[in-house]
C-alpha positions in Angstrom: -117.2 166.7 130.6 -114.7 163.9 130.9 -114.7 163.4 127.1 -113.8 167.0 126.7 -110.9 166.9 129.1 -109.7 163.8 127.3 -109.8 165.6 124.0 -107.9 168.6 125.4 -105.3 166.3 126.9 -104.8 164.6 123.5 -104.3 167.9 121.8 -101.7 168.9 124.4 -99.8 165.6 123.9 -99.9 165.4 120.1 -96.5 165.2 118.7 -93.5 163.7 120.6 -91.6 166.4 122.4 -88.0 165.7 123.2 -85.9 168.0 125.6 -82.5 166.4 125.1 -79.7 168.8 124.3 -79.5 167.9 120.7 -83.2 168.4 120.2 -83.3 171.6 122.1 -80.4 172.9 120.0 -82.1 171.9 116.8 -85.3 173.7 117.9 -83.5 177.0 118.7 -83.7 180.0 116.5 -80.6 181.8 115.3 -80.8 184.5 118.0 -81.1 182.0 120.8 -78.1 180.0 119.3 -76.1 183.2 119.2 -76.8 183.7 123.0 -75.6 180.2 123.8 -72.4 180.7 121.7 -71.8 184.0 123.4 -72.3 182.3 126.9 -69.9 179.5 125.8 -67.3 182.0 124.9 -67.7 183.8 128.3 -67.5 180.4 130.1 -64.3 179.4 128.2 -62.6 182.7 129.1 -63.5 182.7 132.7 -62.3 179.1 133.0 -59.0 180.2 131.4 -58.7 183.0 133.9 -59.4 180.7 136.8 -56.7 178.3 135.8 -54.3 181.1 135.1 -54.9 182.8 138.5 -54.9 179.5 140.4 -51.5 178.6 138.9 -50.1 182.1 139.5 -51.3 182.3 143.1 -50.1 178.9 144.0 -46.6 179.5 142.6 -46.6 182.8 144.4 -47.5 181.2 147.8 -45.0 178.3 147.3 -42.1 180.5 146.4 -42.9 183.1 149.1 -42.7 180.4 151.7 -39.2 179.4 150.5 -38.1 182.9 149.9 -39.0 184.5 153.3 -36.8 182.5 155.6 -34.0 182.5 153.1 -33.9 186.2 152.7 -34.3 186.7 156.4 -31.1 184.7 157.0 -29.2 186.7 154.5 -30.2 190.1 155.9 -29.6 188.9 159.5 -26.0 188.4 158.4 -25.8 191.6 156.5 -25.5 189.9 153.2 -27.4 192.3 150.8 -25.9 191.0 147.5 -26.9 187.4 148.5 -30.3 188.4 149.6 -30.9 190.2 146.1 -29.6 186.9 144.5 -32.2 184.9 146.5 -35.0 187.3 145.4 -34.0 187.0 141.7 -34.3 183.2 142.0 -38.0 183.5 143.2 -39.4 185.6 140.4 -43.0 184.1 141.0 -43.0 185.3 144.6 -44.9 188.5 145.3 -42.8 189.1 148.3 -39.6 188.6 146.3 -40.6 191.4 143.9 -41.2 193.9 146.5 -38.1 193.1 148.7 -35.9 192.9 145.6 -37.0 196.4 144.5 -36.2 197.8 148.0 -32.8 196.1 148.2 -31.8 197.1 144.7 -32.6 200.8 145.5 -30.8 200.6 148.8 -27.7 199.3 147.2 -27.8 201.8 144.4 -28.0 204.7 146.8 -25.3 203.2 149.1 -22.9 203.1 146.1 -23.7 206.8 145.4 -23.0 207.7 149.0 -26.1 209.7 149.6 -27.4 210.7 153.0 -28.9 207.9 155.1 -32.4 209.4 155.3 -32.6 209.8 151.6 -31.3 206.3 151.0 -34.1 204.8 153.2 -36.8 207.0 151.8 -35.8 206.1 148.3 -36.0 202.3 149.2 -39.5 202.9 150.7 -40.7 204.4 147.6 -39.2 201.6 145.5 -41.2 199.1 147.6 -44.4 201.0 147.2 -43.9 201.1 143.5 -43.2 197.5 143.3 -46.2 196.7 145.5 -48.4 198.6 143.2 -47.2 196.8 140.2 -47.4 193.4 141.8 -51.1 194.1 142.9 -51.9 195.0 139.3 -50.4 191.8 138.1 -52.2 189.7 140.7 -55.6 191.3 139.7 -55.1 190.6 136.0 -58.3 189.0 134.7 -60.4 189.4 137.8 -62.3 192.3 136.5 -63.4 190.2 133.6 -64.6 187.4 136.0 -66.7 190.1 137.8 -68.2 191.4 134.6 -69.1 187.9 133.4 -70.6 187.0 136.8 -72.8 190.1 136.7 -73.8 190.0 133.1 -74.0 186.2 132.2 -77.5 185.8 133.9 -78.8 188.8 131.9 -77.5 187.4 128.7 -79.3 184.3 129.6 -82.4 186.1 130.4 -82.3 187.8 127.0 -82.3 184.3 125.5 -85.2 183.3 127.8 -87.2 186.3 126.5 -86.5 185.4 123.0 -87.6 181.7 123.7 -90.9 182.8 125.2 -91.6 185.2 122.2 -90.8 182.1 119.9 -93.2 180.0 121.9 -96.1 182.4 121.7 -95.3 182.9 118.1 -95.5 179.1 117.5 -98.9 178.9 119.2 -100.1 181.8 117.1 -98.9 180.3 113.8 -100.1 176.7 114.4 -103.4 177.8 116.0 -103.0 175.1 118.6 -102.0 174.7 122.3 -100.2 171.4 121.9 -96.6 171.1 123.3 -95.2 170.8 119.9 -96.3 174.3 119.1 -94.2 175.7 121.9 -91.4 173.1 122.3 -88.9 175.2 120.3 -89.5 178.3 122.4 -89.5 176.4 125.6 -86.2 174.6 124.7 -84.6 178.1 124.0 -85.8 179.5 127.3 -84.6 176.4 129.3 -81.1 176.2 127.7 -80.2 179.9 127.9 -81.5 180.5 131.4 -79.6 177.5 132.7 -76.6 178.1 130.8 -76.5 181.8 131.9 -76.4 180.7 135.5 -74.0 177.9 134.9 -71.5 180.5 133.5 -72.2 183.2 136.2 -72.1 181.2 139.4 -68.5 179.8 139.1 -67.3 183.2 137.9 -68.6 185.0 141.0 -67.4 182.3 143.3 -63.9 182.4 141.6 -63.8 186.3 141.6 -64.7 186.4 145.4 -62.0 183.7 146.3 -59.3 185.3 144.2 -60.0 188.8 145.4 -59.6 187.6 149.0 -56.2 186.0 148.0 -55.0 189.3 146.4 -56.0 191.2 149.6 -54.0 188.7 151.7 -51.0 189.0 149.4 -51.2 192.8 149.6 -51.1 192.7 153.4 -48.1 190.4 153.2 -46.3 192.7 150.8 -47.1 195.7 153.0 -45.8 193.9 156.0 -42.6 192.8 154.2 -42.0 196.2 152.9 -42.3 197.7 156.4 -40.0 195.1 158.0 -37.4 195.8 155.2 -37.5 199.6 155.8 -37.1 198.9 159.6 -34.0 196.8 158.8 -32.5 199.6 156.8 -33.1 202.1 159.6 -31.4 199.8 162.0 -28.5 199.3 159.6 -28.2 203.1 159.2 -28.4 203.5 163.1 -25.6 200.9 163.6 -23.4 202.7 161.0 -24.0 206.0 162.8 -22.8 204.6 166.1 -19.6 203.4 164.5 
């Protein structure tokens, strides 16, 4: 019995099997290599989106912190033109884009001597349009991250299935249960599964983090728009008293 077990073990260990990345790539079939290449493209694209959104959000946050007190000071003194100039100098700020749209509309209607109610309502609509546009800009690329995070594991699973099929095919063709017969298929299954998770997990984390930031920016824009409209109403009320 002991001799039989030793013979089985010898068969299982015949042929040196290496599972370093180079060897696993060499043992892969063309379909598994295609899966890995596809996952690499998905990973590169998601990393590019992460870097782009991180830079955009960081700049938006930084410029908004500088813009908010500066424009508040201008409006407190009734300097609409100066407030517009400050907004134009902070093009990366999400708040500046919304406030600038409202100020530009308010100034345009003031020059045309329209009714006060129509002037404020036009400014409100301008702020809402600007907010919708900025929201769309902030969300650019995030749907792609969500798609990659949801599909990358399944792409890796497809490669895993192909690897298992190749492993059984190797056992069938070589008529042996040794590791060398299934090494290629095992390497395909290991690499594609791990790579699929490696691509998906950061994409999901980044998508959730960026989505929370967009929601926070949206609340800030809504509040700024509301405060600006309140300012316009107060300005109209002071003019009416005069």
